[in-house]
Structure formats: C-alpha cells, structure tokens
CHARMM internal coordinates of N, CA and C (Angstrom, degrees):
IC EDIT
DIST 1 N 1 CA 1.4686
DIST 1 CA 1 C 1.5309
ANGL 1 N 1 CA 1 C 110.15
DIST 1 C 2 N 1.3202
ANGL 1 CA 1 C 2 N 116.68
DIHE 1 N 1 CA 1 C 2 N -49.83
DIST 2 N 2 CA 1.4627
ANGL 1 C 2 N 2 CA 119.60
DIHE 1 CA 1 C 2 N 2 CA -178.79
DIST 2 CA 2 C 1.5154
ANGL 2 N 2 CA 2 C 111.06
DIHE 1 C 2 N 2 CA 2 C -63.33
DIST 2 C 3 N 1.3376
ANGL 2 CA 2 C 3 N 116.10
DIHE 2 N 2 CA 2 C 3 N -37.58
DIST 3 N 3 CA 1.4572
ANGL 2 C 3 N 3 CA 120.25
DIHE 2 CA 2 C 3 N 3 CA -179.31
DIST 3 CA 3 C 1.5220
ANGL 3 N 3 CA 3 C 109.90
DIHE 2 C 3 N 3 CA 3 C -63.66
DIST 3 C 4 N 1.3248
ANGL 3 CA 3 C 4 N 115.95
DIHE 3 N 3 CA 3 C 4 N -41.69
DIST 4 N 4 CA 1.4606
ANGL 3 C 4 N 4 CA 120.64
DIHE 3 CA 3 C 4 N 4 CA 179.68
DIST 4 CA 4 C 1.5284
ANGL 4 N 4 CA 4 C 109.73
DIHE 3 C 4 N 4 CA 4 C -61.84
DIST 4 C 5 N 1.3288
ANGL 4 CA 4 C 5 N 116.15
DIHE 4 N 4 CA 4 C 5 N -43.85
DIST 5 N 5 CA 1.4670
ANGL 4 C 5 N 5 CA 120.90
DIHE 4 CA 4 C 5 N 5 CA -178.96
DIST 5 CA 5 C 1.5234
ANGL 5 N 5 CA 5 C 110.09
DIHE 4 C 5 N 5 CA 5 C -62.52
DIST 5 C 6 N 1.3409
ANGL 5 CA 5 C 6 N 116.98
DIHE 5 N 5 CA 5 C 6 N -43.42
DIST 6 N 6 CA 1.4596
ANGL 5 C 6 N 6 CA 119.36
DIHE 5 CA 5 C 6 N 6 CA -178.81
DIST 6 CA 6 C 1.5202
ANGL 6 N 6 CA 6 C 110.44
DIHE 5 C 6 N 6 CA 6 C -65.52
DIST 6 C 7 N 1.3451
ANGL 6 CA 6 C 7 N 116.92
DIHE 6 N 6 CA 6 C 7 N -34.93
DIST 7 N 7 CA 1.4644
ANGL 6 C 7 N 7 CA 119.53
DIHE 6 CA 6 C 7 N 7 CA 176.36
DIST 7 CA 7 C 1.5195
ANGL 7 N 7 CA 7 C 110.25
DIHE 6 C 7 N 7 CA 7 C -64.53
DIST 7 C 8 N 1.3263
ANGL 7 CA 7 C 8 N 115.70
DIHE 7 N 7 CA 7 C 8 N -42.93
DIST 8 N 8 CA 1.4671
ANGL 7 C 8 N 8 CA 120.22
DIHE 7 CA 7 C 8 N 8 CA 179.52
DIST 8 CA 8 C 1.5260
ANGL 8 N 8 CA 8 C 109.87
DIHE 7 C 8 N 8 CA 8 C -63.14
DIST 8 C 9 N 1.3356
ANGL 8 CA 8 C 9 N 116.46
DIHE 8 N 8 CA 8 C 9 N -42.94
DIST 9 N 9 CA 1.4603
ANGL 8 C 9 N 9 CA 119.84
DIHE 8 CA 8 C 9 N 9 CA 179.97
DIST 9 CA 9 C 1.5191
ANGL 9 N 9 CA 9 C 110.85
DIHE 8 C 9 N 9 CA 9 C -62.65
DIST 9 C 10 N 1.3383
ANGL 9 CA 9 C 10 N 116.17
DIHE 9 N 9 CA 9 C 10 N -40.48
DIST 10 N 10 CA 1.4573
ANGL 9 C 10 N 10 CA 119.57
DIHE 9 CA 9 C 10 N 10 CA -179.99
DIST 10 CA 10 C 1.5230
ANGL 10 N 10 CA 10 C 109.74
DIHE 9 C 10 N 10 CA 10 C -63.37
DIST 10 C 11 N 1.3294
ANGL 10 CA 10 C 11 N 116.72
DIHE 10 N 10 CA 10 C 11 N -43.74
DIST 11 N 11 CA 1.4595
ANGL 10 C 11 N 11 CA 120.96
DIHE 10 CA 10 C 11 N 11 CA 178.41
DIST 11 CA 11 C 1.5247
ANGL 11 N 11 CA 11 C 110.06
DIHE 10 C 11 N 11 CA 11 C -64.87
DIST 11 C 12 N 1.3363
ANGL 11 CA 11 C 12 N 116.24
DIHE 11 N 11 CA 11 C 12 N -38.91
DIST 12 N 12 CA 1.4583
ANGL 11 C 12 N 12 CA 120.03
DIHE 11 CA 11 C 12 N 12 CA 179.42
DIST 12 CA 12 C 1.5203
ANGL 12 N 12 CA 12 C 111.46
DIHE 11 C 12 N 12 CA 12 C -64.21
DIST 12 C 13 N 1.3401
ANGL 12 CA 12 C 13 N 116.68
DIHE 12 N 12 CA 12 C 13 N -38.24
DIST 13 N 13 CA 1.4540
ANGL 12 C 13 N 13 CA 119.55
DIHE 12 CA 12 C 13 N 13 CA -179.11
DIST 13 CA 13 C 1.5262
ANGL 13 N 13 CA 13 C 109.52
DIHE 12 C 13 N 13 CA 13 C -62.73
DIST 13 C 14 N 1.3343
ANGL 13 CA 13 C 14 N 116.53
DIHE 13 N 13 CA 13 C 14 N -41.91
DIST 14 N 14 CA 1.4594
ANGL 13 C 14 N 14 CA 119.84
DIHE 13 CA 13 C 14 N 14 CA 179.31
DIST 14 CA 14 C 1.5219
ANGL 14 N 14 CA 14 C 110.67
DIHE 13 C 14 N 14 CA 14 C -65.60
DIST 14 C 15 N 1.3298
ANGL 14 CA 14 C 15 N 117.22
DIHE 14 N 14 CA 14 C 15 N -46.48
DIST 15 N 15 CA 1.4572
ANGL 14 C 15 N 15 CA 119.85
DIHE 14 CA 14 C 15 N 15 CA -177.85
DIST 15 CA 15 C 1.5223
ANGL 15 N 15 CA 15 C 110.62
DIHE 14 C 15 N 15 CA 15 C -69.69
DIST 15 C 16 N 1.3356
ANGL 15 CA 15 C 16 N 117.05
DIHE 15 N 15 CA 15 C 16 N -30.61
DIST 16 N 16 CA 1.4633
ANGL 15 C 16 N 16 CA 119.60
DIHE 15 CA 15 C 16 N 16 CA 178.97
DIST 16 CA 16 C 1.5200
ANGL 16 N 16 CA 16 C 110.70
DIHE 15 C 16 N 16 CA 16 C -64.79
DIST 16 C 17 N 1.3358
ANGL 16 CA 16 C 17 N 117.37
DIHE 16 N 16 CA 16 C 17 N -42.10
DIST 17 N 17 CA 1.4608
ANGL 16 C 17 N 17 CA 119.60
DIHE 16 CA 16 C 17 N 17 CA 179.30
DIST 17 CA 17 C 1.5162
ANGL 17 N 17 CA 17 C 110.04
DIHE 16 C 17 N 17 CA 17 C -65.18
DIST 17 C 18 N 1.3325
ANGL 17 CA 17 C 18 N 117.08
DIHE 17 N 17 CA 17 C 18 N -35.57
DIST 18 N 18 CA 1.4644
ANGL 17 C 18 N 18 CA 120.02
DIHE 17 CA 17 C 18 N 18 CA 176.84
DIST 18 CA 18 C 1.5208
ANGL 18 N 18 CA 18 C 109.92
DIHE 17 C 18 N 18 CA 18 C -66.47
DIST 18 C 19 N 1.3373
ANGL 18 CA 18 C 19 N 116.16
DIHE 18 N 18 CA 18 C 19 N -44.32
DIST 19 N 19 CA 1.4652
ANGL 18 C 19 N 19 CA 120.37
DIHE 18 CA 18 C 19 N 19 CA 180.00
DIST 19 CA 19 C 1.5227
ANGL 19 N 19 CA 19 C 110.42
DIHE 18 C 19 N 19 CA 19 C -61.36
DIST 19 C 20 N 1.3431
ANGL 19 CA 19 C 20 N 116.99
DIHE 19 N 19 CA 19 C 20 N -41.63
DIST 20 N 20 CA 1.4656
ANGL 19 C 20 N 20 CA 120.64
DIHE 19 CA 19 C 20 N 20 CA 179.72
DIST 20 CA 20 C 1.5205
ANGL 20 N 20 CA 20 C 109.78
DIHE 19 C 20 N 20 CA 20 C -63.02
DIST 20 C 21 N 1.3380
ANGL 20 CA 20 C 21 N 116.69
DIHE 20 N 20 CA 20 C 21 N -42.05
DIST 21 N 21 CA 1.4555
ANGL 20 C 21 N 21 CA 119.93
DIHE 20 CA 20 C 21 N 21 CA -179.62
DIST 21 CA 21 C 1.5233
ANGL 21 N 21 CA 21 C 110.16
DIHE 20 C 21 N 21 CA 21 C -63.16
DIST 21 C 22 N 1.3318
ANGL 21 CA 21 C 22 N 116.75
DIHE 21 N 21 CA 21 C 22 N -44.21
DIST 22 N 22 CA 1.4648
ANGL 21 C 22 N 22 CA 121.09
DIHE 21 CA 21 C 22 N 22 CA 178.89
DIST 22 CA 22 C 1.5243
ANGL 22 N 22 CA 22 C 109.86
DIHE 21 C 22 N 22 CA 22 C -63.16
DIST 22 C 23 N 1.3341
ANGL 22 CA 22 C 23 N 116.65
DIHE 22 N 22 CA 22 C 23 N -41.78
DIST 23 N 23 CA 1.4590
ANGL 22 C 23 N 23 CA 121.57
DIHE 22 CA 22 C 23 N 23 CA -179.53
DIST 23 CA 23 C 1.5233
ANGL 23 N 23 CA 23 C 110.79
DIHE 22 C 23 N 23 CA 23 C -62.24
DIST 23 C 24 N 1.3517
ANGL 23 CA 23 C 24 N 116.17
DIHE 23 N 23 CA 23 C 24 N -43.32
DIST 24 N 24 CA 1.4603
ANGL 23 C 24 N 24 CA 119.58
DIHE 23 CA 23 C 24 N 24 CA 179.44
DIST 24 CA 24 C 1.5222
ANGL 24 N 24 CA 24 C 110.38
DIHE 23 C 24 N 24 CA 24 C -64.81
DIST 24 C 25 N 1.3430
ANGL 24 CA 24 C 25 N 117.67
DIHE 24 N 24 CA 24 C 25 N -39.56
DIST 25 N 25 CA 1.4570
ANGL 24 C 25 N 25 CA 120.60
DIHE 24 CA 24 C 25 N 25 CA 176.82
DIST 25 CA 25 C 1.5206
ANGL 25 N 25 CA 25 C 110.39
DIHE 24 C 25 N 25 CA 25 C -62.76
DIST 25 C 26 N 1.3347
ANGL 25 CA 25 C 26 N 117.11
DIHE 25 N 25 CA 25 C 26 N -41.30
DIST 26 N 26 CA 1.4550
ANGL 25 C 26 N 26 CA 120.79
DIHE 25 CA 25 C 26 N 26 CA 178.45
DIST 26 CA 26 C 1.5223
ANGL 26 N 26 CA 26 C 110.72
DIHE 25 C 26 N 26 CA 26 C -63.04
DIST 26 C 27 N 1.3263
ANGL 26 CA 26 C 27 N 117.77
DIHE 26 N 26 CA 26 C 27 N -42.39
DIST 27 N 27 CA 1.4538
ANGL 26 C 27 N 27 CA 120.61
DIHE 26 CA 26 C 27 N 27 CA 179.08
DIST 27 CA 27 C 1.5160
ANGL 27 N 27 CA 27 C 110.46
DIHE 26 C 27 N 27 CA 27 C -63.15
DIST 27 C 28 N 1.3345
ANGL 27 CA 27 C 28 N 117.06
DIHE 27 N 27 CA 27 C 28 N -39.19
DIST 28 N 28 CA 1.4530
ANGL 27 C 28 N 28 CA 120.92
DIHE 27 CA 27 C 28 N 28 CA 178.48
DIST 28 CA 28 C 1.5278
ANGL 28 N 28 CA 28 C 109.62
DIHE 27 C 28 N 28 CA 28 C -61.68
DIST 28 C 29 N 1.3379
ANGL 28 CA 28 C 29 N 116.03
DIHE 28 N 28 CA 28 C 29 N -43.71
DIST 29 N 29 CA 1.4578
ANGL 28 C 29 N 29 CA 120.53
DIHE 28 CA 28 C 29 N 29 CA 179.62
DIST 29 CA 29 C 1.5244
ANGL 29 N 29 CA 29 C 110.96
DIHE 28 C 29 N 29 CA 29 C -64.31
DIST 29 C 30 N 1.3217
ANGL 29 CA 29 C 30 N 116.75
DIHE 29 N 29 CA 29 C 30 N -40.72
DIST 30 N 30 CA 1.4601
ANGL 29 C 30 N 30 CA 120.77
DIHE 29 CA 29 C 30 N 30 CA 179.55
DIST 30 CA 30 C 1.5247
ANGL 30 N 30 CA 30 C 109.68
DIHE 29 C 30 N 30 CA 30 C -63.73
DIST 30 C 31 N 1.3253
ANGL 30 CA 30 C 31 N 117.12
DIHE 30 N 30 CA 30 C 31 N -42.95
DIST 31 N 31 CA 1.4560
ANGL 30 C 31 N 31 CA 120.46
DIHE 30 CA 30 C 31 N 31 CA 179.85
DIST 31 CA 31 C 1.5208
ANGL 31 N 31 CA 31 C 110.82
DIHE 30 C 31 N 31 CA 31 C -63.06
DIST 31 C 32 N 1.3484
ANGL 31 CA 31 C 32 N 117.13
DIHE 31 N 31 CA 31 C 32 N -40.52
DIST 32 N 32 CA 1.4541
ANGL 31 C 32 N 32 CA 119.87
DIHE 31 CA 31 C 32 N 32 CA -179.02
DIST 32 CA 32 C 1.5205
ANGL 32 N 32 CA 32 C 111.13
DIHE 31 C 32 N 32 CA 32 C -69.28
DIST 32 C 33 N 1.3430
ANGL 32 CA 32 C 33 N 118.26
DIHE 32 N 32 CA 32 C 33 N -39.98
DIST 33 N 33 CA 1.4594
ANGL 32 C 33 N 33 CA 119.75
DIHE 32 CA 32 C 33 N 33 CA 178.51
DIST 33 CA 33 C 1.5197
ANGL 33 N 33 CA 33 C 109.80
DIHE 32 C 33 N 33 CA 33 C -69.80
DIST 33 C 34 N 1.3361
ANGL 33 CA 33 C 34 N 117.07
DIHE 33 N 33 CA 33 C 34 N -30.54
DIST 34 N 34 CA 1.4562
ANGL 33 C 34 N 34 CA 120.53
DIHE 33 CA 33 C 34 N 34 CA 177.53
DIST 34 CA 34 C 1.5204
ANGL 34 N 34 CA 34 C 111.49
DIHE 33 C 34 N 34 CA 34 C -63.88
DIST 34 C 35 N 1.3452
ANGL 34 CA 34 C 35 N 116.57
DIHE 34 N 34 CA 34 C 35 N -33.84
DIST 35 N 35 CA 1.4618
ANGL 34 C 35 N 35 CA 120.02
DIHE 34 CA 34 C 35 N 35 CA 178.70
DIST 35 CA 35 C 1.5241
ANGL 35 N 35 CA 35 C 111.01
DIHE 34 C 35 N 35 CA 35 C -64.89
DIST 35 C 36 N 1.3476
ANGL 35 CA 35 C 36 N 115.38
DIHE 35 N 35 CA 35 C 36 N -37.48
DIST 36 N 36 CA 1.4618
ANGL 35 C 36 N 36 CA 118.35
DIHE 35 CA 35 C 36 N 36 CA -177.06
DIST 36 CA 36 C 1.5218
ANGL 36 N 36 CA 36 C 111.43
DIHE 35 C 36 N 36 CA 36 C -70.12
DIST 36 C 37 N 1.3510
ANGL 36 CA 36 C 37 N 117.01
DIHE 36 N 36 CA 36 C 37 N -30.86
DIST 37 N 37 CA 1.4649
ANGL 36 C 37 N 37 CA 119.26
DIHE 36 CA 36 C 37 N 37 CA -173.61
DIST 37 CA 37 C 1.5048
ANGL 37 N 37 CA 37 C 112.67
DIHE 36 C 37 N 37 CA 37 C -72.39
END
COOR INIT
IC SEED 1 N 1 CA 1 C
IC BUILD
C-alpha cells in the first residue's frame, strides 16, 4: 500500500511540474491578450 502511494506521489510530482509549466504559459498568454484588448 505504501509503495503504491509513493509511486503515485512520484508520478504526481512530475505531472504537477508539467501542470505548473502549462499554467504559467497560459497566464503569459492571458496577460499578452489582455494588453491587446
């Protein structure tokens, strides 16, 4: 059980960094489109 959880956490850490990167890119895009409006 603990091993499974640690595997999930490890996978989550990787996907979380990807999600954060995507989120930051989205915020950058929103800020740039906001300038045009």
